[in-house]
Every structure is written in C-alpha cells, then in structure tokens.
C-alpha angles and dihedrals in degrees: 000000000000123000125199114250094233097063117126131192114250122217117258117224143157121010093353091057091049092051091047093051092048091050092050092049094048096040093239131123135257115222134167125233095261093055092046091050091049092051091050092050092050092048092049091049091051092048090050092049091051092051092052096043 
C-alpha cells in the first residue's frame, strides 16, 4: 500500500480519544464500521469456500 509523502497525523480528541485510550488499556483494537464490514465479508467468503471445498 502506498502512502502520499505529504500525509500528517491529526490530533485525536473527544470521544475518539476516549475510545482509543480504552482500547489501549484493554489491549483491544479500534476499528471503524467500514473495516468491520470488510472483515465480516472476508470471513463469510472463507466460510463459504470451506463448505464447498
């Protein structure tokens, strides 16, 4: 995956910062809805492929 050279980190504040701190403390991950939906689609595709194999 290529990233443009001019990217900059943005500060995290408010509710997003709270979620991030909770995830760090608990050792879990923070994902958005699009990433979660993609993971579910991939898992479903793999389950389907295993059933048919």
